[in-house]
N, CA, C and O atoms as CSV, one atom per row, in Angstrom:
chain,resi,resn,atom,element,x,y,z
A,1,UNK,N,N,-121.162,181.143,94.612
A,1,UNK,CA,C,-120.787,180.786,93.265
A,1,UNK,C,C,-119.442,181.421,92.935
A,1,UNK,O,O,-119.172,182.552,93.338
A,2,UNK,N,N,-118.622,180.715,92.223
A,2,UNK,CA,C,-117.292,181.183,91.848
A,2,UNK,C,C,-117.396,182.251,90.762
A,2,UNK,O,O,-118.333,182.251,89.964
A,3,UNK,N,N,-116.419,183.163,90.742
A,3,UNK,CA,C,-116.374,184.171,89.692
A,3,UNK,C,C,-115.640,183.642,88.459
A,3,UNK,O,O,-115.628,184.297,87.417
A,4,UNK,N,N,-115.029,182.460,88.573
A,4,UNK,CA,C,-114.347,181.845,87.433
A,4,UNK,C,C,-115.383,181.334,86.439
A,4,UNK,O,O,-116.497,180.963,86.808
A,5,UNK,N,N,-114.986,181.325,85.173
A,5,UNK,CA,C,-115.880,180.812,84.135
A,5,UNK,C,C,-115.951,179.287,84.262
A,5,UNK,O,O,-114.917,178.624,84.348
A,6,UNK,N,N,-117.168,178.730,84.273
A,6,UNK,CA,C,-117.293,177.270,84.368
A,6,UNK,C,C,-116.686,176.581,83.144
A,6,UNK,O,O,-116.721,177.113,82.034
A,7,UNK,N,N,-116.135,175.398,83.367
A,7,UNK,CA,C,-115.576,174.589,82.282
A,7,UNK,C,C,-116.682,173.946,81.472
A,7,UNK,O,O,-116.526,173.701,80.275
A,8,UNK,N,N,-117.809,173.671,82.132
A,8,UNK,CA,C,-118.933,173.000,81.478
A,8,UNK,C,C,-120.143,173.079,82.390
A,8,UNK,O,O,-120.048,173.488,83.547
A,9,UNK,N,N,-121.272,172.684,81.850
A,9,UNK,CA,C,-122.499,172.552,82.623
A,9,UNK,C,C,-122.923,171.091,82.553
A,9,UNK,O,O,-122.957,170.498,81.475
A,10,UNK,N,N,-123.246,170.517,83.703
A,10,UNK,CA,C,-123.691,169.133,83.799
A,10,UNK,C,C,-125.187,169.108,84.118
A,10,UNK,O,O,-125.688,169.932,84.883
A,11,UNK,N,N,-125.870,168.169,83.529
A,11,UNK,CA,C,-127.300,167.920,83.776
A,11,UNK,C,C,-127.370,166.432,84.108
A,11,UNK,O,O,-127.244,165.582,83.226
A,12,UNK,N,N,-127.573,166.131,85.383
A,12,UNK,CA,C,-127.536,164.741,85.830
A,12,UNK,C,C,-128.923,164.311,86.274
A,12,UNK,O,O,-129.566,164.956,87.103
A,13,UNK,N,N,-129.360,163.210,85.701
A,13,UNK,CA,C,-130.677,162.645,85.954
A,13,UNK,C,C,-130.512,161.301,86.649
A,13,UNK,O,O,-129.814,160.417,86.153
A,14,UNK,N,N,-131.159,161.156,87.800
A,14,UNK,CA,C,-131.199,159.886,88.523
A,14,UNK,C,C,-132.603,159.318,88.357
A,14,UNK,O,O,-133.590,160.037,88.514
A,15,UNK,N,N,-132.693,158.032,88.041
A,15,UNK,CA,C,-133.981,157.423,87.701
A,15,UNK,C,C,-134.264,156.195,88.553
A,15,UNK,O,O,-133.389,155.367,88.807
A,16,UNK,N,N,-135.501,156.108,88.978
A,16,UNK,CA,C,-136.061,154.902,89.582
A,16,UNK,C,C,-137.136,154.447,88.599
A,16,UNK,O,O,-138.181,155.088,88.478
A,17,UNK,N,N,-136.883,153.348,87.900
A,17,UNK,CA,C,-137.834,152.853,86.914
A,17,UNK,C,C,-139.007,152.163,87.598
A,17,UNK,O,O,-138.881,151.657,88.713
A,18,UNK,N,N,-140.146,152.151,86.917
A,18,UNK,CA,C,-141.312,151.422,87.411
A,18,UNK,C,C,-140.983,149.933,87.437
A,18,UNK,O,O,-140.164,149.461,86.648
A,19,UNK,N,N,-141.611,149.205,88.330
A,19,UNK,CA,C,-141.340,147.771,88.503
A,19,UNK,C,C,-141.577,146.954,87.245
A,19,UNK,O,O,-140.900,145.948,87.033
A,20,UNK,N,N,-142.532,147.364,86.397
A,20,UNK,CA,C,-142.861,146.561,85.217
A,20,UNK,C,C,-142.017,146.898,83.986
A,20,UNK,O,O,-142.245,146.338,82.914
A,21,UNK,N,N,-141.054,147.797,84.124
A,21,UNK,CA,C,-140.171,148.150,83.006
A,21,UNK,C,C,-139.105,147.062,82.874
A,21,UNK,O,O,-138.422,146.726,83.842
A,22,UNK,N,N,-138.974,146.521,81.673
A,22,UNK,CA,C,-138.048,145.414,81.434
A,22,UNK,C,C,-136.631,145.909,81.141
A,22,UNK,O,O,-136.419,147.079,80.823
A,23,UNK,N,N,-135.672,144.996,81.256
A,23,UNK,CA,C,-134.278,145.319,80.908
A,23,UNK,C,C,-134.179,145.727,79.445
A,23,UNK,O,O,-133.390,146.603,79.092
A,24,UNK,N,N,-134.977,145.095,78.598
A,24,UNK,CA,C,-134.976,145.436,77.169
A,24,UNK,C,C,-135.472,146.865,76.956
A,24,UNK,O,O,-134.916,147.594,76.136
A,25,UNK,N,N,-136.504,147.269,77.680
A,25,UNK,CA,C,-137.001,148.635,77.567
A,25,UNK,C,C,-135.942,149.633,78.040
A,25,UNK,O,O,-135.756,150.686,77.430
A,26,UNK,N,N,-135.262,149.299,79.111
A,26,UNK,CA,C,-134.210,150.186,79.623
A,26,UNK,C,C,-133.079,150.311,78.610
A,26,UNK,O,O,-132.571,151.409,78.387
A,27,UNK,N,N,-132.684,149.215,78.001
A,27,UNK,CA,C,-131.600,149.276,77.009
A,27,UNK,C,C,-132.013,150.089,75.783
A,27,UNK,O,O,-131.180,150.778,75.193
A,28,UNK,N,N,-133.288,150.019,75.391
A,28,UNK,CA,C,-133.768,150.848,74.279
A,28,UNK,C,C,-133.678,152.328,74.665
A,28,UNK,O,O,-133.272,153.162,73.855
A,29,UNK,N,N,-134.056,152.645,75.899
A,29,UNK,CA,C,-133.953,154.026,76.376
A,29,UNK,C,C,-132.496,154.485,76.326
A,29,UNK,O,O,-132.205,155.578,75.840
A,30,UNK,N,N,-131.591,153.662,76.823
A,30,UNK,CA,C,-130.166,154.002,76.813
A,30,UNK,C,C,-129.686,154.224,75.372
A,30,UNK,O,O,-128.990,155.201,75.094
A,31,UNK,N,N,-130.052,153.330,74.467
A,31,UNK,CA,C,-129.640,153.473,73.063
A,31,UNK,C,C,-130.203,154.742,72.442
A,31,UNK,O,O,-129.494,155.455,71.732
A,32,UNK,N,N,-131.480,155.028,72.709
A,32,UNK,CA,C,-132.092,156.245,72.168
A,32,UNK,C,C,-131.447,157.492,72.773
A,32,UNK,O,O,-131.230,158.482,72.074
A,33,UNK,N,N,-131.145,157.445,74.061
A,33,UNK,CA,C,-130.493,158.570,74.742
A,33,UNK,C,C,-129.116,158.799,74.123
A,33,UNK,O,O,-128.750,159.938,73.835
A,34,UNK,N,N,-128.361,157.741,73.920
A,34,UNK,CA,C,-127.027,157.827,73.328
A,34,UNK,C,C,-127.087,158.450,71.935
A,34,UNK,O,O,-126.194,159.202,71.546
A,35,UNK,N,N,-128.136,158.136,71.196
A,35,UNK,CA,C,-128.294,158.683,69.844
A,35,UNK,C,C,-128.450,160.213,69.870
A,35,UNK,O,O,-128.101,160.885,68.900
A,36,UNK,N,N,-128.972,160.761,70.974
A,36,UNK,CA,C,-129.135,162.213,71.067
A,36,UNK,C,C,-127.802,162.948,70.994
A,36,UNK,O,O,-127.757,164.094,70.548
A,37,UNK,N,N,-126.719,162.313,71.422
A,37,UNK,CA,C,-125.394,162.941,71.351
A,37,UNK,C,C,-125.037,163.246,69.901
A,37,UNK,O,O,-124.360,164.234,69.620
A,38,UNK,N,N,-125.483,162.414,69.001
A,38,UNK,CA,C,-125.204,162.587,67.574
A,38,UNK,C,C,-126.132,163.629,66.949
A,38,UNK,O,O,-125.731,164.361,66.044
A,39,UNK,N,N,-127.368,163.692,67.435
A,39,UNK,CA,C,-128.388,164.499,66.766
A,39,UNK,C,C,-128.639,165.874,67.387
A,39,UNK,O,O,-129.198,166.746,66.722
A,40,UNK,N,N,-128.242,166.090,68.636
A,40,UNK,CA,C,-128.465,167.373,69.300
A,40,UNK,C,C,-127.103,168.038,69.501
A,40,UNK,O,O,-126.319,167.624,70.355
A,41,UNK,N,N,-126.838,169.061,68.714
A,41,UNK,CA,C,-125.517,169.689,68.668
A,41,UNK,C,C,-125.033,170.192,70.034
A,41,UNK,O,O,-123.850,170.070,70.351
A,42,UNK,N,N,-125.929,170.751,70.834
A,42,UNK,CA,C,-125.528,171.327,72.125
A,42,UNK,C,C,-125.084,170.277,73.132
A,42,UNK,O,O,-124.358,170.596,74.073
A,43,UNK,N,N,-125.504,169.040,72.950
A,43,UNK,CA,C,-125.158,167.941,73.864
A,43,UNK,C,C,-123.761,167.433,73.524
A,43,UNK,O,O,-123.553,166.824,72.475
A,44,UNK,N,N,-122.804,167.687,74.421
A,44,UNK,CA,C,-121.409,167.343,74.162
A,44,UNK,C,C,-121.067,165.900,74.530
A,44,UNK,O,O,-120.255,165.263,73.860
A,45,UNK,N,N,-121.690,165.382,75.602
A,45,UNK,CA,C,-121.423,163.992,75.977
A,45,UNK,C,C,-122.528,163.471,76.879
A,45,UNK,O,O,-123.270,164.229,77.503
A,46,UNK,N,N,-122.607,162.155,76.925
A,46,UNK,CA,C,-123.528,161.444,77.803
A,46,UNK,C,C,-122.765,160.291,78.433
A,46,UNK,O,O,-122.102,159.514,77.746
A,47,UNK,N,N,-122.870,160.196,79.734
A,47,UNK,CA,C,-122.351,159.049,80.471
A,47,UNK,C,C,-123.503,158.512,81.296
A,47,UNK,O,O,-124.316,159.277,81.816
A,48,UNK,N,N,-123.570,157.212,81.414
A,48,UNK,CA,C,-124.638,156.628,82.212
A,48,UNK,C,C,-124.097,155.409,82.943
A,48,UNK,O,O,-123.061,154.851,82.579
A,49,UNK,N,N,-124.814,155.013,83.972
A,49,UNK,CA,C,-124.415,153.828,84.719
A,49,UNK,C,C,-125.514,153.421,85.685
A,49,UNK,O,O,-126.529,154.101,85.838
A,50,UNK,N,N,-125.277,152.292,86.328
A,50,UNK,CA,C,-126.231,151.774,87.301
A,50,UNK,C,C,-125.612,151.823,88.693
A,50,UNK,O,O,-124.392,151.803,88.854
A,51,UNK,N,N,-126.475,151.886,89.679
A,51,UNK,CA,C,-126.035,151.959,91.064
A,51,UNK,C,C,-125.202,150.727,91.422
A,51,UNK,O,O,-125.610,149.598,91.150
A,52,UNK,N,N,-124.056,150.944,92.021
A,52,UNK,CA,C,-123.179,149.840,92.424
A,52,UNK,C,C,-123.567,149.238,93.768
A,52,UNK,O,O,-123.110,148.149,94.117
A,53,UNK,N,N,-124.400,149.933,94.517
A,53,UNK,CA,C,-124.857,149.404,95.796
A,53,UNK,C,C,-123.827,149.484,96.909
A,53,UNK,O,O,-123.974,148.803,97.924
A,54,UNK,N,N,-122.793,150.292,96.748
A,54,UNK,CA,C,-121.751,150.409,97.763
A,54,UNK,C,C,-122.305,151.067,99.025
A,54,UNK,O,O,-122.003,150.647,100.142
A,55,UNK,N,N,-123.111,152.093,98.833
A,55,UNK,CA,C,-123.740,152.795,99.960
A,55,UNK,C,C,-125.238,152.544,99.879
A,55,UNK,O,O,-125.793,152.426,98.787
A,56,UNK,N,N,-125.865,152.465,100.983
A,56,UNK,CA,C,-127.308,152.264,100.994
A,56,UNK,C,C,-128.008,153.625,101.068
A,56,UNK,O,O,-128.850,153.860,101.934
A,57,UNK,N,N,-127.639,154.519,100.134
A,57,UNK,CA,C,-128.179,155.871,100.138
A,57,UNK,C,C,-128.841,156.239,98.814
A,57,UNK,O,O,-129.059,157.419,98.540
A,58,UNK,N,N,-129.160,155.254,98.000
A,58,UNK,CA,C,-129.678,155.534,96.668
A,58,UNK,C,C,-131.197,155.711,96.621
A,58,UNK,O,O,-131.735,156.106,95.586
A,59,UNK,N,N,-131.891,155.428,97.715
A,59,UNK,CA,C,-133.342,155.626,97.808
A,59,UNK,C,C,-134.107,154.960,96.667
A,59,UNK,O,O,-135.158,155.448,96.250
A,60,UNK,N,N,-133.585,153.857,96.168
A,60,UNK,CA,C,-134.262,153.108,95.117
A,60,UNK,C,C,-133.913,153.529,93.706
A,60,UNK,O,O,-134.357,152.901,92.745
A,61,UNK,N,N,-133.117,154.596,93.563
A,61,UNK,CA,C,-132.702,155.021,92.227
A,61,UNK,C,C,-131.660,154.034,91.712
A,61,UNK,O,O,-130.713,153.686,92.417
A,62,UNK,N,N,-131.848,153.594,90.483
A,62,UNK,CA,C,-130.989,152.543,89.935
A,62,UNK,C,C,-130.057,153.015,88.819
A,62,UNK,O,O,-129.018,152.399,88.580
A,63,UNK,N,N,-130.419,154.102,88.136
A,63,UNK,CA,C,-129.650,154.558,86.976
A,63,UNK,C,C,-129.336,156.042,87.086
A,63,UNK,O,O,-130.125,156.824,87.617
A,64,UNK,N,N,-128.165,156.414,86.570
A,64,UNK,CA,C,-127.761,157.812,86.479
A,64,UNK,C,C,-127.389,158.119,85.031
A,64,UNK,O,O,-126.728,157.322,84.366
A,65,UNK,N,N,-127.819,159.276,84.558
A,65,UNK,CA,C,-127.517,159.748,83.211
A,65,UNK,C,C,-126.942,161.152,83.345
A,65,UNK,O,O,-127.632,162.072,83.784
A,66,UNK,N,N,-125.676,161.314,82.965
A,66,UNK,CA,C,-125.001,162.598,83.087
A,66,UNK,C,C,-124.710,163.152,81.695
A,66,UNK,O,O,-123.988,162.543,80.906
A,67,UNK,N,N,-125.285,164.316,81.413
A,67,UNK,CA,C,-125.042,164.977,80.136
A,67,UNK,C,C,-124.195,166.222,80.371
A,67,UNK,O,O,-124.238,166.825,81.444
A,68,UNK,N,N,-123.424,166.600,79.350
A,68,UNK,CA,C,-122.497,167.721,79.456
A,68,UNK,C,C,-122.765,168.721,78.335
A,68,UNK,O,O,-123.018,168.353,77.187
A,69,UNK,N,N,-122.698,170.013,78.714
A,69,UNK,CA,C,-122.917,171.115,77.787
A,69,UNK,C,C,-121.816,172.147,78.003
A,69,UNK,O,O,-121.212,172.209,79.073
A,70,UNK,N,N,-121.563,172.955,76.978
A,70,UNK,CA,C,-120.547,174.002,77.099
A,70,UNK,C,C,-120.957,175.079,78.095
A,70,UNK,O,O,-120.120,175.637,78.805
A,71,UNK,N,N,-122.270,175.367,78.139
A,71,UNK,CA,C,-122.755,176.467,78.972
A,71,UNK,C,C,-124.251,176.305,79.219
A,71,UNK,O,O,-124.880,175.368,78.727
A,72,UNK,N,N,-124.810,177.240,79.994
A,72,UNK,CA,C,-126.240,177.183,80.313
A,72,UNK,C,C,-127.109,177.325,79.069
A,72,UNK,O,O,-128.188,176.737,78.994
A,73,UNK,N,N,-126.649,178.095,78.102
A,73,UNK,CA,C,-127.400,178.250,76.864
A,73,UNK,C,C,-127.501,176.925,76.120
A,73,UNK,O,O,-128.536,176.614,75.531
A,74,UNK,N,N,-126.419,176.143,76.150
A,74,UNK,CA,C,-126.441,174.819,75.521
A,74,UNK,C,C,-127.419,173.880,76.215
A,74,UNK,O,O,-128.131,173.122,75.557
A,75,UNK,N,N,-127.451,173.933,77.540
A,75,UNK,CA,C,-128.415,173.124,78.286
A,75,UNK,C,C,-129.834,173.519,77.910
A,75,UNK,O,O,-130.681,172.653,77.693
A,76,UNK,N,N,-130.103,174.816,77.831
A,76,UNK,CA,C,-131.451,175.265,77.477
A,76,UNK,C,C,-131.813,174.850,76.056
A,76,UNK,O,O,-132.953,174.467,75.794
A,77,UNK,N,N,-130.857,174.922,75.142
A,77,UNK,CA,C,-131.093,174.476,73.759
A,77,UNK,C,C,-131.476,172.996,73.738
A,77,UNK,O,O,-132.390,172.591,73.021
A,78,UNK,N,N,-130.772,172.203,74.525
A,78,UNK,CA,C,-131.070,170.770,74.660
A,78,UNK,C,C,-132.478,170.564,75.213
A,78,UNK,O,O,-133.253,169.778,74.667
A,79,UNK,N,N,-132.807,171.267,76.293
A,79,UNK,CA,C,-134.118,171.101,76.930
A,79,UNK,C,C,-135.263,171.524,76.006
A,79,UNK,O,O,-136.368,170.989,76.102
A,80,UNK,N,N,-135.004,172.473,75.119
A,80,UNK,CA,C,-136.020,172.964,74.188
A,80,UNK,C,C,-136.079,172.172,72.879
A,80,UNK,O,O,-136.970,172.401,72.061
A,81,UNK,N,N,-135.154,171.259,72.678
A,81,UNK,CA,C,-135.055,170.524,71.412
A,81,UNK,C,C,-136.265,169.619,71.184
A,81,UNK,O,O,-136.648,168.863,72.076
A,82,UNK,N,N,-136.866,169.691,70.004
A,82,UNK,CA,C,-137.967,168.778,69.674
A,82,UNK,C,C,-137.536,167.303,69.729
A,82,UNK,O,O,-138.334,166.435,70.082
A,83,UNK,N,N,-136.283,167.027,69.380
A,83,UNK,CA,C,-135.780,165.650,69.434
A,83,UNK,C,C,-135.727,165.144,70.877
A,83,UNK,O,O,-136.069,163.993,71.147
A,84,UNK,N,N,-135.305,165.993,71.789
A,84,UNK,CA,C,-135.237,165.620,73.203
A,84,UNK,C,C,-136.648,165.453,73.754
A,84,UNK,O,O,-136.909,164.522,74.516
A,85,UNK,N,N,-137.548,166.339,73.379
A,85,UNK,CA,C,-138.931,166.232,73.845
A,85,UNK,C,C,-139.600,164.966,73.323
A,85,UNK,O,O,-140.377,164.335,74.040
A,86,UNK,N,N,-139.306,164.592,72.088
A,86,UNK,CA,C,-139.842,163.342,71.528
A,86,UNK,C,C,-139.283,162.139,72.300
A,86,UNK,O,O,-140.023,161.212,72.628
A,87,UNK,N,N,-137.986,162.159,72.585
A,87,UNK,CA,C,-137.367,161.093,73.370
A,87,UNK,C,C,-138.008,161.007,74.757
A,87,UNK,O,O,-138.295,159.914,75.246
A,88,UNK,N,N,-138.229,162.154,75.383
A,88,UNK,CA,C,-138.799,162.201,76.733
A,88,UNK,C,C,-140.214,161.616,76.776
A,88,UNK,O,O,-140.616,161.045,77.790
A,89,UNK,N,N,-140.956,161.753,75.701
A,89,UNK,CA,C,-142.318,161.196,75.655
A,89,UNK,C,C,-142.323,159.693,75.882
A,89,UNK,O,O,-143.269,159.153,76.455
A,90,UNK,N,N,-141.278,159.018,75.441
A,90,UNK,CA,C,-141.168,157.581,75.664
A,90,UNK,C,C,-140.470,157.224,76.968
A,90,UNK,O,O,-140.719,156.163,77.540
A,91,UNK,N,N,-139.603,158.103,77.433
A,91,UNK,CA,C,-138.797,157.847,78.628
A,91,UNK,C,C,-139.578,158.134,79.912
A,91,UNK,O,O,-139.585,157.311,80.827
A,92,UNK,N,N,-140.224,159.275,79.984
A,92,UNK,CA,C,-140.905,159.701,81.211
A,92,UNK,C,C,-141.923,158.680,81.743
A,92,UNK,O,O,-141.973,158.467,82.954
A,93,UNK,N,N,-142.726,158.047,80.896
A,93,UNK,CA,C,-143.708,157.091,81.419
A,93,UNK,C,C,-143.089,155.840,82.060
A,93,UNK,O,O,-143.783,155.108,82.766
A,94,UNK,N,N,-141.801,155.586,81.825
A,94,UNK,CA,C,-141.152,154.402,82.401
A,94,UNK,C,C,-140.622,154.663,83.806
A,94,UNK,O,O,-140.221,153.733,84.505
A,95,UNK,N,N,-140.621,155.932,84.220
A,95,UNK,CA,C,-140.031,156.315,85.499
A,95,UNK,C,C,-141.064,156.307,86.622
A,95,UNK,O,O,-142.166,156.840,86.489
A,96,UNK,N,N,-140.675,155.689,87.723
A,96,UNK,CA,C,-141.469,155.824,88.939
A,96,UNK,C,C,-141.160,157.166,89.586
A,96,UNK,O,O,-142.051,157.867,90.065
A,97,UNK,N,N,-139.859,157.510,89.590
A,97,UNK,CA,C,-139.396,158.773,90.146
A,97,UNK,C,C,-138.140,159.198,89.432
A,97,UNK,O,O,-137.415,158.379,88.866
A,98,UNK,N,N,-137.890,160.504,89.466
A,98,UNK,CA,C,-136.661,161.049,88.909
A,98,UNK,C,C,-136.164,162.179,89.794
A,98,UNK,O,O,-136.932,162.829,90.502
A,99,UNK,N,N,-134.873,162.389,89.734
A,99,UNK,CA,C,-134.227,163.482,90.449
A,99,UNK,C,C,-133.218,164.080,89.479
A,99,UNK,O,O,-132.412,163.354,88.896
A,100,UNK,N,N,-133.257,165.385,89.304
A,100,UNK,CA,C,-132.360,166.062,88.364
A,100,UNK,C,C,-131.550,167.107,89.099
A,100,UNK,O,O,-132.069,167.842,89.940
A,101,UNK,N,N,-130.271,167.162,88.771
A,101,UNK,CA,C,-129.410,168.224,89.299
A,101,UNK,C,C,-128.620,168.822,88.135
A,101,UNK,O,O,-127.962,168.110,87.377
A,102,UNK,N,N,-128.703,170.135,88.017
A,102,UNK,CA,C,-127.925,170.877,87.039
A,102,UNK,C,C,-126.864,171.663,87.803
A,102,UNK,O,O,-127.159,172.297,88.816
A,103,UNK,N,N,-125.623,171.616,87.306
A,103,UNK,CA,C,-124.550,172.325,88.000
A,103,UNK,C,C,-123.444,172.694,87.038
A,103,UNK,O,O,-123.255,172.067,85.995
A,104,UNK,N,N,-122.715,173.741,87.422
A,104,UNK,CA,C,-121.569,174.170,86.646
A,104,UNK,C,C,-120.332,173.446,87.142
A,104,UNK,O,O,-120.162,173.234,88.342
A,105,UNK,N,N,-119.480,173.071,86.218
A,105,UNK,CA,C,-118.247,172.345,86.544
A,105,UNK,C,C,-117.080,173.326,86.510
A,105,UNK,O,O,-116.846,174.004,85.509
A,106,UNK,N,N,-116.357,173.388,87.622
A,106,UNK,CA,C,-115.192,174.286,87.722
A,106,UNK,C,C,-113.920,173.494,87.846
A,106,UNK,O,O,-112.838,174.073,87.941
């Protein structure tokens, strides 16, 4: 690990949705997730996208959601937020699998 102070902390979620989840359900999730940027102070930004299929290394994961925080404390505040937990109650059941990576940005 570097001794330099990180510029930010990233929390990246890769999702493989269940087969019966519709495009409309996914768009509602995206809209609700985007709304968290407005309502959760520690969350500085959200970027999301779908797999482009350039490499055959995605293991069935179709969507990526990258959130940005000033520091680890901000990430923890986000993870502990009742608003985020309420959002997750609707999001988690739509996932077949998820992969999360948290890292500091230098």
